[in-house]
VEXLONU-871433 format. One record per residue (C-alpha): residue number from 1; residue in three letters; x, y, z negated. Coordinates in Angstrom, 3 decimals. Each point is the difference from the previous one (the first is absolute). Layout:
N
NUM|ALA|X|Y|Z
...
***
This chain:
147
1|UNK|-6.443|56.041|39.304
2|UNK|0.769|-1.241|-3.697
3|UNK|1.679|1.707|-2.817
4|UNK|2.956|-2.736|0.023
5|UNK|0.503|0.683|3.540
6|UNK|0.652|3.734|-0.296
7|UNK|3.619|0.993|0.834
8|UNK|2.511|0.771|-2.800
9|UNK|0.340|3.441|-0.834
10|UNK|3.395|1.591|-1.410
11|UNK|-1.925|1.387|-2.691
12|UNK|-0.344|-3.275|-2.083
13|UNK|3.180|-0.985|-1.551
14|UNK|0.887|-3.010|-1.754
15|UNK|0.728|-0.327|-3.682
16|UNK|3.373|0.155|-1.236
17|UNK|1.187|-3.332|-1.324
18|UNK|2.037|0.622|-2.709
19|UNK|2.246|-2.273|-2.465
20|UNK|0.912|-2.692|2.951
21|UNK|3.739|-0.223|-0.249
22|UNK|3.079|2.362|0.506
23|UNK|-0.273|-0.457|3.780
24|UNK|-3.322|1.861|0.149
25|UNK|1.312|3.271|-1.247
26|UNK|-2.528|-0.177|-2.713
27|UNK|1.219|-2.523|-2.231
28|UNK|1.184|-0.345|-3.745
29|UNK|-1.862|2.939|-1.583
30|UNK|-2.593|0.211|2.626
31|UNK|-0.058|3.587|0.435
32|UNK|-1.025|0.761|-3.280
33|UNK|3.533|1.488|-1.107
34|UNK|2.024|-1.330|-2.936
35|UNK|-1.518|-0.380|-3.411
36|UNK|-2.772|1.419|-1.652
37|UNK|-3.668|-0.017|-0.905
38|UNK|-1.256|0.608|3.772
39|UNK|2.778|-2.781|0.945
40|UNK|-1.964|-2.592|-1.889
41|UNK|-3.133|-2.145|1.014
42|UNK|-3.180|0.914|-1.048
43|UNK|0.988|3.486|-0.402
44|UNK|-2.930|2.283|0.371
45|UNK|0.352|3.538|-1.745
46|UNK|-2.823|2.621|-0.313
47|UNK|0.333|3.248|1.748
48|UNK|0.154|1.978|-3.215
49|UNK|2.470|-2.288|-1.849
50|UNK|2.944|2.199|-0.991
51|UNK|2.481|-2.656|-0.958
52|UNK|-1.137|-0.427|-3.931
53|UNK|-0.141|3.872|-0.571
54|UNK|-3.062|1.360|-1.769
55|UNK|-2.341|0.421|3.249
56|UNK|-1.066|3.622|1.093
57|UNK|-3.596|-0.669|-1.393
58|UNK|1.186|-0.278|-3.532
59|UNK|3.036|2.658|0.209
60|UNK|-2.707|2.737|0.682
61|UNK|-1.995|1.187|-3.070
62|UNK|-3.806|-0.454|-0.350
63|UNK|-2.000|2.841|0.170
64|UNK|-3.716|0.903|-0.498
65|UNK|-3.069|-1.308|-1.284
66|UNK|-2.340|-2.408|1.705
67|UNK|-3.589|-0.740|-1.590
68|UNK|-1.566|-2.022|3.164
69|UNK|-0.240|-3.042|-2.133
70|UNK|-1.813|1.530|-2.628
71|UNK|-2.109|2.771|1.720
72|UNK|-3.998|0.043|-0.399
73|UNK|-1.468|0.412|3.791
74|UNK|-3.409|0.997|0.747
75|UNK|-2.322|-0.450|2.489
76|UNK|-1.138|3.058|1.391
77|UNK|-3.225|1.312|1.232
78|UNK|-1.180|3.186|1.444
79|UNK|-3.067|2.282|-0.386
80|UNK|-0.429|-0.153|3.570
81|UNK|-0.333|-3.941|-0.231
82|UNK|-2.642|0.187|-2.633
83|UNK|-1.972|2.572|1.511
84|UNK|-0.277|-2.470|2.851
85|UNK|-0.629|-3.364|-1.811
86|UNK|-2.264|1.397|-2.627
87|UNK|-3.622|1.289|-0.371
88|UNK|-0.976|2.757|-2.180
89|UNK|-0.413|-0.917|-3.902
90|UNK|2.266|-3.511|0.345
91|UNK|2.272|-0.974|-2.541
92|UNK|3.652|-0.444|1.306
93|UNK|2.016|-2.545|-1.805
94|UNK|3.072|-2.432|1.138
95|UNK|-2.201|-2.869|0.415
96|UNK|-2.361|1.553|2.458
97|UNK|2.901|1.262|2.183
98|UNK|1.401|-3.578|0.161
99|UNK|-3.528|-1.498|0.624
100|UNK|-0.384|2.628|2.973
101|UNK|3.598|-0.698|1.355
102|UNK|0.811|3.553|-0.505
103|UNK|3.327|-0.959|-1.828
104|UNK|1.686|-3.667|0.328
105|UNK|1.468|0.092|-3.561
106|UNK|-0.046|2.301|-2.891
107|UNK|3.599|-0.598|-1.042
108|UNK|0.914|1.742|-3.325
109|UNK|-3.379|1.789|0.575
110|UNK|-1.692|2.530|2.176
111|UNK|0.830|3.926|0.328
112|UNK|-2.587|2.445|1.711
113|UNK|1.882|2.780|2.245
114|UNK|-1.823|2.942|1.106
115|UNK|0.556|-0.362|3.706
116|UNK|-3.174|1.149|1.878
117|UNK|-3.193|1.293|-1.440
118|UNK|-2.776|-1.619|-2.624
119|UNK|-3.792|0.950|1.241
120|UNK|-1.619|-2.852|-2.441
121|UNK|-0.656|0.220|-3.374
122|UNK|2.067|-3.122|-1.124
123|UNK|1.381|-1.665|-3.487
124|UNK|3.417|-1.254|0.777
125|UNK|1.647|-2.100|-2.658
126|UNK|3.826|-0.727|0.833
127|UNK|3.177|-0.094|-1.598
128|UNK|1.395|3.332|1.123
129|UNK|-0.676|3.161|1.422
130|UNK|1.615|2.652|1.921
131|UNK|-0.856|3.346|-1.833
132|UNK|-1.574|1.328|3.356
133|UNK|-2.084|-3.089|0.588
134|UNK|-1.632|0.563|-3.851
135|UNK|-0.876|3.633|1.353
136|UNK|-1.608|-1.011|3.262
137|UNK|-1.626|-2.595|-1.546
138|UNK|-1.630|2.275|-2.740
139|UNK|-0.762|2.851|2.523
140|UNK|-2.029|-2.755|1.804
141|UNK|-1.856|-0.635|-3.078
142|UNK|1.472|-3.465|-1.025
143|UNK|1.993|-1.382|-2.417
144|UNK|3.708|-1.019|-0.308
145|UNK|0.252|-3.060|-2.683
146|UNK|3.646|-1.373|-1.014
147|UNK|-0.075|-3.754|-0.512
***
């Protein structure tokens, strides 16, 4: 059996041929009504168009402030990660973190967060530290240096 040999179903309906004279019942204005923008050829009006009236998105007042374009985003690292990847007495810098693949890109800098615990004496050089991270680093005998 081939596709063209399948029996015709009643679901498929032929297209309406408009504008073929008065005898067809769909001549003259071709089912477009009388005059107006939608009666003309090439008329495609966007769904949000309100006939030249100021659109809704311009009538509603703008509110709030958005700082997404100018915000500074930092690559974060936790004390747990530093404990895993570094030995006692090592110096942790953004360059070393990138070399070892701990962070992919440093964005605007690196921020050290206090998640986890630190057992090793490390000198950590970063752009920002959380206050709890500084206390945990100093308790372990290390140093937190701001770049």
